[in-house]
C-alpha positions in Angstrom: 10.1 15.3 -23.0 8.2 15.0 -19.7 6.0 17.9 -18.7 6.7 19.9 -15.6 3.9 19.5 -13.1 2.2 22.6 -11.8 1.6 23.2 -8.1 -2.0 22.1 -8.7 -0.7 18.9 -10.3 1.4 18.3 -7.3 -1.5 18.8 -4.9 -3.7 16.4 -6.9 -0.8 13.9 -6.9 -0.4 14.2 -3.1 -4.2 13.5 -2.7 -3.7 10.3 -4.8 -0.7 9.4 -2.8 -2.7 9.8 0.4 -5.5 7.6 -0.8 -3.0 5.0 -2.1 -1.1 5.0 1.2 -4.3 4.5 3.1 -5.5 1.9 0.7 -2.4 -0.2 1.1 -3.8 -1.3 4.5 -7.0 -2.6 2.9 -6.4 -6.3 3.9 -5.9 -5.3 7.5 -9.0 -3.1 7.5 -10.9 -6.1 6.2 -9.5 -8.5 8.8 -9.7 -6.2 11.8 -12.8 -4.0 11.1 -15.1 -5.5 8.5 -14.7 -9.3 8.8 -15.5 -9.5 12.5 -18.7 -7.6 11.9 -19.7 -10.0 9.1 -18.9 -13.3 10.8 -22.3 -13.5 12.7 -23.9 -13.6 9.2 -21.6 -16.1 7.6 -24.4 -18.7 7.1 -26.1 -16.2 4.7 -23.1 -14.5 3.1 -20.4 -17.2 3.3 -19.3 -17.2 -0.3 -19.1 -13.4 -0.3 -16.7 -13.3 2.6 -14.0 -15.0 0.3 -14.8 -12.4 -2.4 -14.4 -9.6 0.0 -11.1 -11.0 1.4 -9.7 -11.5 -2.1 -10.7 -7.9 -3.0 -8.9 -6.6 0.1 -5.8 -8.6 -0.8 -5.9 -7.3 -4.4 -6.4 -3.7 -3.3 -3.5 -3.9 -0.8 -1.2 -5.4 -3.5 -2.2 -2.8 -6.1 -1.6 0.0 -3.6 1.7 -1.4 -2.5 2.8 -1.6 -6.2 1.5 2.0 -6.8 3.5 3.3 -3.8 6.5 1.6 -5.1 5.9 3.2 -8.5 5.6 6.6 -6.9 9.2 6.3 -5.7 10.8 5.2 -8.9 13.6 7.3 -10.3 13.1 9.1 -13.6 15.2 6.6 -15.5 13.1 3.7 -14.1 9.8 5.3 -15.2 8.3 4.1 -18.5 5.6 6.8 -18.5 5.8 10.5 -18.2 2.2 11.4 -17.4 2.2 10.6 -13.6 3.5 12.9 -11.0 6.0 11.0 -8.8 8.0 11.7 -5.7 11.0 13.1 -7.7 8.6 15.7 -9.2 8.2 17.1 -5.6 12.0 17.4 -5.3 12.2 14.3 -3.0 15.7 13.0 -3.3 15.2 9.4 -1.9 14.0 7.9 -5.1 14.2 4.3 -6.2 12.0 1.3 -5.7 11.6 0.3 -2.0 10.8 -3.2 -3.3 13.1 -5.3 -5.4 12.5 -6.4 -8.9 11.7 -10.0 -7.8 9.0 -8.7 -5.4 7.5 -6.4 -8.0 7.4 -9.2 -10.5 5.7 -11.5 -8.0 3.1 -8.8 -7.1 2.4 -8.2 -10.8 2.0 -11.9 -11.4 -0.3 -12.3 -8.4 -2.5 -9.3 -9.5 -2.7 -10.7 -13.0 -3.6 -14.2 -11.9 -6.0 -13.3 -9.1 -9.0 -13.7 -11.4 -8.5 -17.5 -11.6 -5.9 -18.5 -9.0 -7.4 -19.0 -5.5 -5.7 -17.2 -2.7 -5.0 -18.2 0.8 -5.0 -15.2 3.2 -5.5 -16.8 6.6 -2.2 -15.3 7.7 0.0 -12.3 7.1 1.6 -14.4 4.3 -0.2 -14.0 1.0 0.3 -16.2 -2.0 -1.5 -18.2 -4.7 -2.3 -21.7 -3.6 0.7 -23.9 -4.2 2.9 -21.0 -5.3 4.6 -20.1 -2.1 4.0 -16.8 -0.4 5.5 -13.5 0.5 5.3 -11.5 3.7 2.8 -8.8 3.2 3.7 -7.0 6.5 7.3 -6.8 5.3 6.3 -5.4 1.9 4.0 -2.8 3.6 6.7 -1.9 6.0 9.2 -1.0 3.3 6.8 1.1 1.2 5.2 2.8 4.2 8.6 3.6 5.8 9.6 5.3 2.5 6.3 7.1 2.5 6.8 8.4 6.0 10.2 9.9 4.9 8.4 11.5 2.0 5.8 12.9 4.4 8.6 14.3 6.6 10.0 16.0 3.4 6.5 17.4 2.5 6.2 18.9 6.0 9.2 21.1 5.1 8.3 21.8 1.5 7.0 25.3 0.5 4.1 23.7 -1.3 2.7 22.5 2.1 3.5 25.6 4.1 -0.1 26.3 5.0 -1.5 25.3 8.4 -4.2 23.1 6.8 -1.6 21.4 4.6 0.7 20.7 7.5 -2.2 19.2 9.5 -3.1 17.0 6.6 0.5 15.8 6.2 1.0 15.2 9.9 -2.4 13.5 10.2 -1.6 11.2 7.3 1.8 10.3 8.9 0.2 9.6 12.3 -2.4 7.3 10.6 0.3 5.5 8.6 2.5 5.0 11.7 -0.5 3.7 13.7 -1.6 1.3 10.9 1.9 0.1 10.3 2.3 -0.7 14.0 -0.9 -2.6 13.9 0.0 -4.5 10.7 3.4 -5.5 12.2 1.8 -6.7 15.4 -0.8 -8.7 13.5 1.8 -10.2 11.3 4.0 -11.2 14.3 1.0 -12.8 16.0 -0.1 -14.7 12.8 3.5 -15.9 12.2 3.5 -17.3 15.7 0.3 -19.4 15.2 0.6 -23.0 14.1 -0.5 -23.9 10.6 -0.1 -20.5 9.1 
């Protein structure tokens, strides 16, 4: 029988959710903030740029999968130790991603240790194995996350002023980042040789 989370468990789970939501944008933080600062030093650190980029891709994919897990319904969950969206009383549960996308993400994460990645565009995929649209995946899990944040803004657990500021600040950050990701993805899709 699954345990009932305490208010403290819910607060800790919300902090983990916050970090995971922010972490889902790791590839775009890498591309837009970190990589431009490293390019002047590419002669000295060239091989490490690819390592950093692969780490950013892996981090984004793990966070996207974790956000998807957060919204699973109780009958889809094969573990009872994590606090998930339904534990907060959030009604819009169910995977924002489909089973084929989850399977591909899982496969990519498992094989990243030996399969080279190409990440020059918004499309991410193992070399020779097709790709999927990372901005589209992010959009789906982040949009569900923003609905969850709207729910949290009205939940008694988050009734304090500091809690409400935290929830609204996270939502503004996610909206801004998502807008940036979608714009970058649209630009990259329009470039030749993506």
